[in-house]
N, C-alpha and C positions, 0 to 999 in steps of 0.2 A: 411512117407517119412522122416520126421524130426527124428524119432527114428533110422532109418537106418544110417543117417549121424552121429548121436550121437555115435552109436556103432562103426562106422568106425573111428571116431576121437579118441575114447578110445583105440581101437586096435593100432592105430599109436603111441599113447603115451606109451603104454605098450611095443611095439616092440622097440621103440627108447630107452626106459629105459633099456631094456635087452641088446641092442647093446652096450650102454655105459658101462655097467657093465662088458661085456665080452671083451671089447677092450683092447689092450695092453697099459700098462702104459708108461709114457715118463720120461726121465731123463732130467731135465731142468737146464741149466747153468744160475741160477737166479741172480748171482752177477758178475760184471765185475772182471776179474782175475781168474775166476773159470773154464775157458774153458779147460786148460790142465788137471786139476783135474777131470772134467767131462769126458774127453776123456779116461783117465785111468780107471775110474769107469765103462765105457761101457762094458768092457770085464768081469766084475765081477757082473754085474746085467743083466743076460741074458733075463729077462722078461721085461726089460725097454729099449726103444730106445731113442737115443740122439736127442733132439729137441731144437730149439731156443726158447727163452722166448717170448711169444706173449701176456702175461697178467701179472698182479701183482703176487707177491709171494703168497699172500693169496689165490688168485683165483686158481693158479696152484696146490697148496697143497690141496685145497678143491676138485679138480677134481681127486684126487688120484695119482698125479704125485709126483715123488721125485725131490726135488729142491736142487741144490748145492748153498749154501749161507754161509755167515759168522755168527758167534755166536751172534753178536749184532743185526742180523736180525731174527735168528731162535728163540732164547729164549724169546724175547718180543712177538713174534708171538704165541709161545706156551702158554704164560701167558694170551693171549687173546682167547685161545681156538682153534687156527689154528695150526694144526700139533700136533702129540702126541709122535713122535719118533725123536730123534736127535742123529746123528752119526758123531761126530767130528773125523777128520782124519789128517788134514794138519794144521801146524802152520804157520801163516802169520804175520811176524814182520815188522812194519814200520821202514825203515832204510833210510840212505842217501847213494846214489850211486854216487860216484865222478869219472868222466871220466878223468883218469890220462893222457890220450893222449892229453888233452886240457887244463888242469889246474893242477898246483902243490900246490894249496892252502892248508894250514894246517887246516883240518876239523876234529873236534873231537866230535861235537855235535851241538845242536840247536843254542846255543849262539855264536858259532864260525862262523856261517853264517853271523852275523851282520858285522864283520870286513873284510871278504874276498872280498866282492863286486863282486862276480861272479854270473851270472844269475842262478836262481834256478827254476825248473819246476816240475809240476805234470803231468804225462802222461795221464790224464783223466779228464773229467768234470762231471762224474756220481756222483749222490748224495751219494751213499754208499762209494765211494773212497774218496770223500771230508770229510765224517764223520770219516772214519778211520784215515786219515791224521790229521784232526783237533783235534781229540781225543788224538792221540799219542803226538802231539806237546804240547797240553795243559798239559798232564800228565807229560811230561819231564820237562817243565818249572816250574811246581809247583806240586810235588808229594803229598804234604800234603793236599792241597786244590786246585785241578785243576780248572782253570777258562778259559772260552773261550776267554776272553779279552786279556789274555797274548799271546795266540797263534795268534790272529788276529793282535795284535800290532807288533809281530815279523814279520809276513808275510807282513804287510803293510810297515814296514821299509825296508824289502827286495825289495818289489815292487818299493818303492820310491828311493832306493839307487842303488842296484845292478841289480834289475830286478827280477820279479817273475811272472810266467804265468801258467795258467792251460792248459792242453792238449799240452804240449811242451816237446816232447821227445828229442829235439835237444839241450836242456840246458846242460851245463857241469856238473851241480849238479842236481840230480833227487831225489825227495821225493817219494819213492815207497815201494813195498813189497820185502822182502829179496829174495824170490825165483824168482821174476822177474829179479832182478839184476844178480842173478846167471845164469839165462837163457841167458841174454845178453852176459855174459862172455863166456858161452859155444858156442855162435854163433860168437865169434871173438872179442867181446868188451873188453875194458880195464878199467873196473869199479872197484873201491875200495869200498867194502861194509862196511859201518860204522854204528855200533850200537851206537846211540847217548849216550854219557856218562852221560848226565843229566837224562836219562830215556826215555823209549818208551813203547809201548804196543804190545804184541803178541796176535793176534786174532786167532780164530779157524775157519777153513774152513771145512764144513762137509755137510751131507745130512739131510734134513728135510722132513719128510713124515708123512702121516696120518695113514699108515699101517706099520707093521713090515717089515723090509728088511732083506733078506738073502744074504750075500755077500760071494762069493767064496773065499777060502783061497789063501793067497799070495798077498793080496792087499798092505800090508805095503811095501814089497819088490818092488812091481811095482811102488808105489809112489816114493820111494827113487831112483829107476832107472830113473824115469822121472824127477828127480831134485826137488822133493817136500819134504820139511822137515815134520816130523811127530809131532803130538801133544805131544807124549811122550818125545820129546827132541832129538831124533835121526835125524841127518841131513846128506845129501850126501856131497861129497867133493865140495869145492868152496865156502863154507859159513864161516862167522867169527867163531872164536873159543869161544869168550867170549860173552855170552848173559846174563850176570849178571844184566845189566841195564834194560832188557826187563821184563815187568810185564804182566803176564797172567791174564786176567780179571776173577774175581770170580763172584759168584751169587750176592753178595752184591754190585758189581761195576756197574751192568748194569743200575741201576736207575740213578746214577749221570752221567754215560756216555751218555745215551740218552738225558738227560736234557742239557748236555754240547754240544753235537754234533748235536742237533736238529737245523734245519734251517741253516745248514752249507753253502749250496750253496748261499742262500740269503745273509748271513753275509760276505762271501768271495767277492761277487760282490759289495756290498755296502760299506763295511768297509775296504776292502783291495784294490780293484780296483776302487772304487768310481764310479761305473756304476750302472745303473738301480735305480738311486736315486728317480726318479719321475714316475716309472712304476713298473709293477710286476717283481719280481726277482726270484721266484722259482715256482715249480709246484702248491703248495698250493695257492699262490697268483694268479697264472694263472687261477685257477679254481674258487676261491672265487670272484675275481673282476668281471667277467662277470655275475655271479649270482646276485651280488649287483647291477650292472648296469642294468641288465634285470629287476629287481624289480623296480628300479627307473624309467625306461622307461615305464613300464606298468602303474605305478602310473601316470606318466606324460601323457600317452595316455588317461587315464581316465579323467584327468582334461581338456585336449584339446578337447576330444569328447563332454564334457559338455559345452564347450565354443563355439562350432561351431553352426552357425545359419542355415546351410544347410546340409541336409542329404547326398547329393552326395559328398560335400567337406569332410564331416565327414568320409565317407567310404574311400576316397582316403588317408586321413591322417591315418586312422586305418591300411590301407595296408602298408603305409610307416613305421609305427611303428612296424608292424609285420615283415617287411623286416629286420629292425635293430635287432629285437629280434632273428629272425631266424639266422641271421649272427653271433650273439654272441653265440647262442647255438651250432651252428656248430663248432665254434672256441673252445668252451668248450669240445665238443666231441673229436676234433682233439688232444687237449693237453692231453687227457687221453689215447691215443694210445701209447704203449710202443715202437713199432718198426716204423721206418720211411719207411714204405712200400708203396705199391700202394694205399691202403686205405687212408693213411695219405696224399698222394699226391692228391687224388681225393677230400679230404676235403679242401685242399688248393685251388684247382681249384674251388670248390663249393663256396668259398668266393665271387667270381665274379658274381655268380648267384644273390646274394643280392646286392652287391656293385654297379653293373651296372644298376640295376633296380631302384635305388633311383633317379637318375637324370631324368629318363623317367617318373616315377610317379610324380615328381615335375613339369615336363613340362605339363603333362596331367592336373594336378591341376591348373596350370596357364591358361590353355585353357578353362576349364569349368567355371572359374570365370566370363567370359564375358557374359555368357548366363544365363537366369533365370533358377531356379531349375525346372526340368521336361522337358526341351527342350533337346531331345536326340541327334539330329544331331549337329555336330560340324562344324564350318566354315572350318577348316582344319582337316581332319581325322588324328588320331594318328598312322596310320599304318606304316609310315616310321620309326619313332623311335622304334616301336615294332619289325619291321623286323631287324633293325640294332642291337637291343638288342639280338634278337634270334641268329643272325649270330655271334655276339661277344661271347655269352655264348657257342655256339657250337665250336668256335675256341679254347676257353680256355679249355673246357672239353676234347677235342681230341688232346691236345698239345703233349701227349706222342708219337703220330704217326708222327706229322709233325714238332713240335718244332718251330712253327711260332710265338708263343707268348713268351715262355720262352725257353732258350737253356741251357742244363746242361747234365751231364753224368748220365744216369739212374742207373748205378751201383756204382756211387760215392756218395759224400756228397752233394746231390742235394738240400737239404733244406737250405744250406748256400751258396754253390758255384753255383750260377745260374746267368744268364744275361737276358736282355730283347731283344726280336727280333722285327722285323718290325710290326708284327701283334699286339704286345702289344701297341706300340705307336699309331697305327691306332685306337685301341679300346679306349685308354685313350683320344685321340683327339675327337672321337665321343662323348664319355661320357662328356667331358668338354664342347663341343658345346651344348649338351642338357642342361647342367647345366647353361651355360651363357644365353641361350634362355629363360629358365624358370625364372631366376632372372631378366632378362630384362623385361619380360612380367609382372612380379609381381610389379616391380618398376614403370612401365608405368601405370598400372592400379591403383596403389596406390599413384600416384603423388599428389593427393589432400589431402592426409593424413597430418595433422599438426605435426606429431611426427617425426621430422627430426632426433632426437637423436637415435630413434630406427632404422631408415634406415641406419644411419652411422654405428651403432653397428652391424647390419646384414651384411653390406658390410665387416666390419672388420673380423667377424667370417668366412665369405665366403673366404676372402683373406687368413686368417690363415689356413683354410682347404686346399686350393690349395697349399700354401707355404709348409705345412707339407707333403703333398703327394709328391711334387717335391723333398723335402729334403730326404724323405724316399727312393725315386727311386735312387737318387744319393748317398745314404748311408751316409748322414751327421750323425756323431756319436750320437748326441742328439736325432734325429728322428729315426735312425736305431735301437737304443737300446730300443726304446719304442714299444708298442703294436699297430700295424697299425689298427687292427680291432676296438679296444677299443677307440683309439683316434679319428678315423673317426666317429664312432657312437656318441661319446660325442659331437664333434664339429657340427655334423649334427643336433642333438637335440637342441643345443644352437642356431644354426642358425635359425632353424624353430621357436623356441620360440621368438626370436627377431623379426622375420617376423610377428608373430602374434601380438606382442606388438606394432609394427610400423603401424599396421592397413593395411598391404598389403593383408591380408586374412581376410574376414569377420568373426567375432566371436560374442559372446553374444547370446547363445541359450536360447530358452524358455522365451523370454522376454514378449510374450503375456501372459503366465501364471503369470509372475512376475507382470505385470500391473493389471491383473485381481484380484490378491490377495494382492496387495500392501496396507498396512494399512494407508498410509499417503495420500490417495486419489490423485494419480498422474495422470497427463494428459500431452500427447505430442501433440503439435500443429505444423503444418507446417508453411511455410513462409507466407501463406495467412490467417492464423488464423483458419484453419480447424482442427478439432480433428482427430488425427491419431490413438492414443491408449489412453485408459482411464481405470483407475482402478475402481473396484466395489465401488459404493457409491459416486464417485466423481461428484459434480454438474457440469453441462455444463458451459463452459466459453463463455460468450456472446462476441460479437464483440467489444462492448464498453469497456468491461473489458480487452480484448486482446490488444486493442489500448493503454489503460492506462498502462498496463504492458510493452508493447513494448517501450513506451516513457521513462520509468524509471525502469529498471530491478534491479538496485542496491538496491532499497528500497522496502520493502514489501508493499502490497496494502491491506488496511483494508476494507474487504467486509462488515462486520457488527461488532457489539460489540464483538462477540465471534468467528469470523472467519477472518483469515489473509491469503492472497495469496502470494506465493513466486514464482519467475520465474528466470530461468538461460538460457542463449543462448546455443543452441546445433547446430550441423551441420544440416542445412536445416530447422530450426525453433526454438522452445523453449520448455522447460519442465516447467510445472506449477504444484505445489502441494499446497494443502490446509492445513493450520495449525489450529487446534481447540484450541481456546483461552479460552474456557469456564472453563476448569479446572484451567488454569492459573489465570483467573480472580477470581475464587472462592478461590484459594490459596492466592491471593493478599489480598482479603477481610479478610480472616482468619489471615493473617500476620499482617494486620493493627489492628485488635482486640487484638491480642496477644501483639503487640507493645504498645498499650495503657495500657494494664494491667501491662506490664513490667515497663512502665514509672511510674505508680502509686506505684508499689512495690519498684522501685528504690528510689522514694522520701521518702518512709517510712524507707528504709535501710539507706539512707543518714542521716535522722534525728536521727535514732538509733545510727549510727556511731558517730555523733557529741556528743550525750549524753555520750556514752561510752568513747569517747576521753577525755571529761571534767572530768569524774570520774577517768579515768586512770591517768590524769595529777595530780589531787589532791592526789590520792593514792601514786603516785610516789614521789611527793613533801614531803608527810608525811613520807614515808619510808626513803627518803634521809636525812631529818632533824633528824629523830630518829637515823640513823647511825652516823650522825655528832655529836649528843649529846653523843652517846656511846664513840666515839673516843675522844671527848674533856672532858669527865667527869673526868678522872683522873687528867688531866692538870688543869681543873677549880678547883677541890678540893684542889690540892696543892697550887694553887694561892690564894684560900680563906684562907687557913691556914697562908700563909705568910702575907696576909693583916691583919688578926686578931692579929698576933704577932707584928705588927708594933708599936702600942702604948707602948709596953713594952720595947722597945729598945731605948737607949739614942741616939746613933748615927744612925740616920735613912737614911742618904744619900746613903750608899751602898745598904741597903735593898730596898730602893725605886728604885734605879737603877736596881736591880735584878728583882723586880716586873715588872718594865717597860720592861725588857728583856723578861720575860715570856709572858707578854701581846703581845709583838711583835711576839714571836714564835707562840702563839695561833692564832694570826691574819693570819700570813703567812701559817700556816698549814691548816687553813680554805680555803685559796685561793688554795693551792695545792690539797685539797680534791675535790673541785669543778672542777678543771682542770682534775683530774684523772677521774671523772665521765663523763666528756665530751670527754674523749679519746684524749686529746691534749698533746703535748710535751711542754717542757720548754727550752727556749733559754739559752745558757750559760751566756750571758750578764745579763739576768734577774736574774738568780741564783746568779751571782756575786753581783748584787745589794742587794739581800736578805742577803748574807753573810756580805757585808759591813755594812748593817744596824745592824746586830748582833754585829759586831766588834765595831761599834760606841757606842752602848749601853753598851757593856762590858767595854769600856774605862771610861764611866761615873761611873761604879761600882768600878773603881780602877784597872782594868786589862788592861795592854797595849796589845792590840790585833791587829794583822795584818793578814788578810786572802786574798789570791789572787786566782782568778779562771782562770785557763788556758784553760778551755773548752769554745770554741766560738760557736760551732754549737748547733743544737737542741739536747736535752737530754731527754731520757725516763722519764716520770713523776714519776715513782716509784723510779728510781735511784736518781732523783733530790730531792725527799722527804727524802730518806735515808741520802743523803749528808747534807741536811739542818738539820735533827734531830741530825746527828752525830756532826755537828758544834755546835749546841745549847748545847748538853749534854757535849761536851768537854769544852766549855766555863763555863758551870755550875760547872763542877768538878774543873776547874782551880780556879774559884772564891772560891769554898768551901775549897780548899787546901791552899788558900792564895798566889797563884802564882802571880808573878809580871808581867810576860809577857807571851804571847801565839802567836805563828806564825803558820799559816796553808797555805797549797797550794794544790789546786785541779787541776789535769792534767790527760790526757789520756796516757796510756802506752800500745801501741800495741792494743790488743783486750780487754784490761781491763781498768778500771777507778780507779785511786789512789787518796786518800784524806789524806794528812799527816799533823800532828800537832807536833810542838816542844814546849812543855810547859816549864814554868820556874821551875816546880817541877817534882817529879817522878810520871809518870802516871800509874805505875804498879798497884797501889791500886785503880785505877778508876774502877767503876762498872757501866756499861751502863745499861739502862733499858731493861727489858725482851722484851718489844715490839720492840725495835730497833734491838736487837740481832736476834729475830725471823725473822724480815723483811730482815736483811742482809743474814741470812742463806737461806731463801727462794729464794733469787736471786743468790745464789751460791757465795756469798762474805764472807769476814772475817775481823775481827778487831784484830790487833796484835800490840804488843809493840816491838820496835827494839832498841837495844843498839847501840848508836853512840860513837864516840871517847870520848867526854866529856859530853854527855847528853843522854837522853832516849827519843825516839819519839814514837808516836802511829800512826798507819796507817790503813785506811779502803780501801780495794780493792774489786772490784766486776766486773763481766763481763760487757763489753761495751754494752750499751743499756739496761742493766738490765736482759738479758736472762740468764736462768740457764745454768751452764756449765756442768752439769752431763749428 
């Protein structure tokens, strides 16, 4: 028996395949604006019958049909392996058609539209026509590097200033194809056809087929007589003479064109008309958004099912989830239908099969929450809502016969131009009643729940859902431009989730298994101290322990040295869990042992540190005094030679004074040495005191010396040392030269420090010590002689603070 059925099925498949191969092919007008072209072709393709497009271009070509389409559709399809033969016949140039019976605006191209402030329109909202127009405008505004942003900015400025609309054939200026405007003129119109001077694009209209086509001769003449220009450039009367600004796309142009013109419908809606900002804006988003939402809802359904504590409630919630998923999948199927025929209308009616079932399912859920799981009879049977639901669905699905729910013209634009009849309001009223009853029951049964925030949030979501539906019915722009199905599904899921969080529906599944395998030895006690649930291994809680826990739940109860009990109040009793302190006590003992060893080690380290500190101090002092000895060695040697020569000189007063001067210099240099090692600075007043001391001793040696310090603030110790050495060596040279007087002045000059001396003799022969010159150069300073009017001075300059200037 099974073999016979298998052979019968195989025979049906073979016969159906043969029938499809022998059937006549169809000529499909696959692009808007190709109807006239397809009508002419019908006489030259006798083996093909003209038929409306009922599927995508790819599907029609795969079935063996010949599809009339534009080159920007055909060539990318061929690159993807769809169609092997392309026959271009008609040239279609995007132009501006200006109705001269309504406006005399000077229009020469795209940019001239900005100033005319005359409404501009496109007579279609199809995706391909939007792509053709957007590509031509982008190319005209920037031929070197066309960008979509330039075209969108132009159209947005037209929409904001003079007006720009899609599917508006009544506008005085139309953005259209040249053969369309010529056809309007043949029918009595007064349109001036303008090829934009900045540039535009000429597309090719032709046939795409998967098999070779044999066209009868005379097609070109027939196309010209029908008012269609040819790809070769020949045009019938009534077309512009100059098409020099029109660019015919080459093979290398289709890549950037498709990248530029892609998502044109979405960009026009959002960036030009500023609509669909928060909802789907084109077919791709219409398809992707429900898939994403369906995936999220299925994941949410899984989490909700695991949170439910009752199987009957879980089943109802699963049914509600699948109602939402089915609604979204039906919407997804409807948006993939190309024609707005009876199938599309049945899908629209089918929305209410799911939408009206949600309040009924929620009401049933609210009813079963009253009874324990397993009690089948309900206090009030659910048949009245079910009967009302069945009648409502029947009314909607048969609306084409009676139009008691929606009224519209079956042969017109029913998917936009429709209204609501009395039956619709009755259905919505019944559905709203079921929703209010369900919400009321849920809130009454959950009135003891402490989560008032969740209840308020659930009411807000419910109010938002009702407000959104009312706004959509009355076609408030924000709601009307959104997707009713997607928004209702999202708001319904959010409402149900807040109901769960508010505690209006019991959740927390498999808590018995949780308590049985809980590692913390958890026990639930009721208000009388009886054990309700207990995990494996949890010791029983005696009544005396329960009473002690009940008296003070804020603090843990120490059961023994290694066991501690914790308790928290819950609805209807308390939760008690046992904490094992044995490991904690063992760790505490180990920590104490480690702490004792660390304290002993720290004592040894402190003692070692003290010894190292003393050794380091002694070593530092030794190194410091060795450096001081090296710095003072030359000065001490020079001083020793002076002292040794003292007995040989008869007049010892001057030499004694000079020896005293050197001793003073050595003493102050030692002071400055220690200040430098301490990182301290020297006040200007103290430096002035050092200089006065040198001047006083110089006067004892017979040199009238006057030194003034104009620096009052703190001075870098290196700069102060150099100034002091410079003063000492200047006094020494003045004494050696036998000068009678020496005047010096130290002062800041901007960012530098200047120390000038005016000696009583010529200082050009003075030679300062190499140590001083190296120190001055290291700080970026210099010592120079300067010729004055009647004298010669010597000057030390260096950067302020002693920093290098390089």
